[in-house]
N, C-alpha and C positions, 0 to 999 in steps of 0.2 A: 511349572510343569503343565503339559497339555492334558486335558481331560480326555476320556475315551471318545466322547462325542466330538471334541475338537480334532482329534486324530482322524476321525472319519471325514470331517469337514475339509481338512487340509491334506488329505491323502496324496494328491498329485504334487504337492510341494514336498511332502515328506519323502517321497521316493526319488526326488531329484537329489543327487549327491551334493550339488552345490548349495542346496538349502537344508534339507534334512530336518531332524528334530531341533538341532541347535539353532538353525536359521529361523525356523518357525517360532521358537521361543523368543528370539530377538524381536520378531514382528509383534508377538503378543505383548511384549514389555515396552514397546515403543509408543510414542505420543506424537501425532502429526496434526498440525493446524492447517485447514483449508480456508483460504481467504477468498470468498466469493463462491456462491452455490449456483452459478449460471452455466454458460456453455462449457467452459473448461472445468469448472468445479464438479459438474455432474459426473462425467466419466472418471475423473480422478477419485472422487469419493466412492464410486461403485467399485473400482478396482482395488483401492486400499481396503475397503470393507471386506470384499470377498477374499483378499489375501490374508486377512487376519491381523491387521494393525490394531493393537489393543485399545488405544484411546484416540479418537478422532474429534478434533474441534472444528466447528463450522461457524464462520462469522459472515453475516450478510444482513443488511437491513431492508432488502428488497422483498417484494411480494410477487407471486407468480402472475404473469401476464400471458394472454393468449398467444402473443407473438413469440413468446419464449419456447413454445412447444415444438417448433420446427427444428430445434437443436438441443434443447435442455431435456434430455430423455428420462430424467427422473420423475417428471411431473405429467399430470393428465389434466383434462378439462375440469375435473372435479376439484383441482387444487387452485384454480384461478382466484386471485384475490387474497390468498392465504400466504403467510410468511414462508419464504423459501427454506429457512433453516429448520422450521418445524416439520414441513412436508418432507424434506430430504431425510431428516433423522428418522422419521416414521417409516419411510420406504426402506431405508438402509438397515434398520433394525430387523426387518423381516428377511432381508438378504442374509444377514449374519447376526444372530442373537448373542454371539460371544464378544462383540465389539461394544465398547462404551462410547457414547456420543455426548459431547458437551456443546451446546448451541449458544450463540451470541447474536440475538436479533438486534444488532446495532451496527453502526458504521465505525470502522477502524479509524482512530484519530491519534493525535499526539498525546492525548490524555489517557488512553487505555492500552496503547500498543505494547509498551514495555512490560506491563503486568501480565498481559495475555500471553505474549511471546515466551515469558519466563516459564510457563507451564508445559512447554512442548519441546521436543527434540529437533524437529524439522518443520519449516514453514513452506507452504506452497502458495504461490501467488497466481490467482485466476482473475485479477482485476483488469479493467480495460481503459485506464487513464493514467497519465504520467504523474500527477501529484500522488496518487496512491502508490505507484511503483517506487518512487523515490522515498516515500515515507516507510514503506515496507522494507526496502533495502537498508535504510538507516537503522530501523528498529532491529533488523536481523544482525547487523554489525554490532550494535551496542550490546545486545543480549547474547551474541556469539552463537547464532543459529544458522545452519545451512539453509539456503533459500532456493527452491525450485521455481524457475521462471517460465512462463508461457505467454504467448500472445498470438492473436489470429487477426487476419486482414483479408477479407474477401475469399480468396482461394489458397492463401499461403499462411503458414504458421511458423513460429520460432520457439525454440526450447533452449534453456541453459540452466546451469547450476552455479549459484553464486555463494561466496563466503564459506566454501567447503574446504576443509583441510588447508587453511591459510591461502586459499585461492582468490582469484579476482572477484570483484563485486559488480553490481549493476552500474555503479558510477565509473568503474574502470572501462566498461564497454560504452556507456553513454554519459560522459562527463557533464554535459550540459543538456538540459531539456530542450526539445525542438520548438517549444512554444505552443500557443493555443491552436487547437484544431489540427495539429500535425498528425494525430492519431484518431481519426473518426471512429466512433464505436459502431456496433452492429446496426443500431437503429438508424444511423446516418448513411452508412455505405453498404450494408448487407453482408451476409456471410453464407458460404455453402454449408448446409446443415450437417454434413458428416465431418467437416473440418475440426470442430471442437473435440469430437470423439477421437480422431486420430492423434491430435496434439495432446489432448488430456491423457490418453493411454500412454504416450511417451513420457509425459511428466510423472505419472504414477510409477512407471518403470524406473525412473531415476531415483524416486523415493525408496523403492524396494531394494535397489542395488546398494544404496547408502546404508540402509538398515542392516541388511544381511552381510554386506561386505563382499560383494561379488561384482565382476565386470569392471568396466572403465566408466567412471562418472563423467558427465559433461562439464567438468571443471575447466575454466579457461577456454571453453568452446561454445559457439553458438550454432545450433543446428537449424537450418532453414529447409522447410518442406513445401513443395508445390503440388497441390492435388491435381492440377490439370495436366502436368507433364510427368507426374510421379517421380520427379527428381529431387534430390536433397543435396545440400552443401553443408560442410562444417567449416566455420570460420574460427580461427584461433585468435585469442587476445590475451594480453598479459596484465598482471596486477600493477596498479599505479598507486604508489605509496602517497601520492599527493591527494588521494581521495579517501583517506582514512577518516572515519567519523567518530566523534566522541560525544556528540549531543544531537538531538533532533532539531530540525529547522523550525523557525517560528511559524511559518505559513507556507505550506508546500504549493498551494495554489498560486501564491505570489512568486515563489521560486521558479515555478514552471511557466510563468508569463501569462497564466490564465487570468490573473487579476494583479494589478499593480497598486491598488488601493484597497483599504478595508478598515475595520475597526478593531480596537483592542480594549478589553475591560480594564478597569483600574486595578483589579486584583492581579490579572495576568501581567500588567505592566510593572506593578510593584514587585512581584515575585521574580521577574526577569529583567529588571531595570538596566542592568549592565549590557544587555543585548541591543539596546535601542539608543537613538539620539533623540532627545526631547527638545521641541521648539514651542515656546509659549507665544501665541500671537495676540495676546491682549494688549491694551494700551499701557503706557508707562505707569500711571497711577495705580492701576489694578495690580500690575506686577510688583511694585514696591510694597503695596499693602500686604500681599500674600503671594507666594509662589512655591513651587516644588522643585526648583532648580532648572537645569537645562539652559538652552539658549533662549534669549528674548529677542524676537523680531516681530514688532507690531504688524498687524495685517496690512496697514497702508504702506509699509516699507518692504513688504515681502517680495514684490515684483523686482524691485531694484537690487535686492540682496540675494536673489535666488541662485545666482551663479556661484556664490561663495559657500553654499551648503555642500558638505561632503557626503558621498554616497557609500561610506564604509559600513554603515549599519542602516537598518530600516529606520525611517523617521516617524516619530510619534508627535503629532501636532495637538496642542491643547488650547482651550480657552475656558470661559466660565461655564458654558452650557453645552458646548460641542458644535454650535452653529457656525461661529466664525472660523473655527478650525476646519470645518467641512468646506467652507469657502476657500480657505487657504490651500486645501488639497486640490480644489478645482484649478486654482491659479498655478500651482506648482506642476500639476499634471500636464498643462499646456507648455510650460517652459522647460521642464526637466524630465525627459522620458526615462532617464537612468535611475530615478529615485523610487524606492519602495516606501509608500506613504500610508500611515495608519492614523485614524482619528481616535482620540481618547474618548471612549464611549461615555456620554453624559457629562463630559467636561469635568472641571474642578469641583463642580457642585456635588458630584458623586464620589469624589476622591477624599478618602480619610487617611490621615497620616498614621 
């Protein structure tokens, strides 16, 4: 039920037949997570707060920078150097004291995404890089949450709604990532200051429509808006059952081509061993004395046997301390561009059965 004070706050919603008391109570009982409190996040958060969404989560590990103020309208010069999530929740609480805010001053990752998403009804993506977008998409699919997507580039923005009412997902629209530097962020290429406000307002609109149950949601549609011509297009796309997701990827940076090599801790490897191919590059006597399985290719034979290594799974290379396996990654990187290579951090010295 709405209090008398809330009824005053939301009067213009209550007199709309399409929303009314029932719709406003739906908003009050809803929980929405905003990922990113930057250019897109600021207007989305402002409109969801003023509309009366009952619980709003905000996750971002960034701090306010002076260059943000050109478009991130929640912040002022007094906020520079302070965590965005804390500054945003303080400002928004003054806009609407009836909304509960939950802040996460951290980066979304494979370790926290599923537990955080489980607390919310709808997820809104305001990030600006491909690894984050694929991670968010997969997390939304696994936790069965609708996902409102937005992106901005110079003078143009895009909006869509994924995973809603058994509709298409981000991977249905973008099956494969375009690779490193394909989507420069605002600090690299620039952005018109009003663009995030326009696109963010549209994203908030999709959230409100889903919660209240009015209008036509951008399911299976990508809206493109150009601020210079004031023209918009709506592109239609279908669901692709080949892109159904049952688990998170091991490394979204590697998946998106931003990095093809990295490290993996012994605990992560042990907990997900079936997801990797292990290659031990120590010499024969070391391997016979002790090993943890996998394939054995001594470092001095690696170059001649590189072509026989399959690329069906990420490759974890190991040695005693991690130094020879690092050298092995350097060799394979030159010979096999198709392999995803990970070094067992600390080698077998840090590995306990």
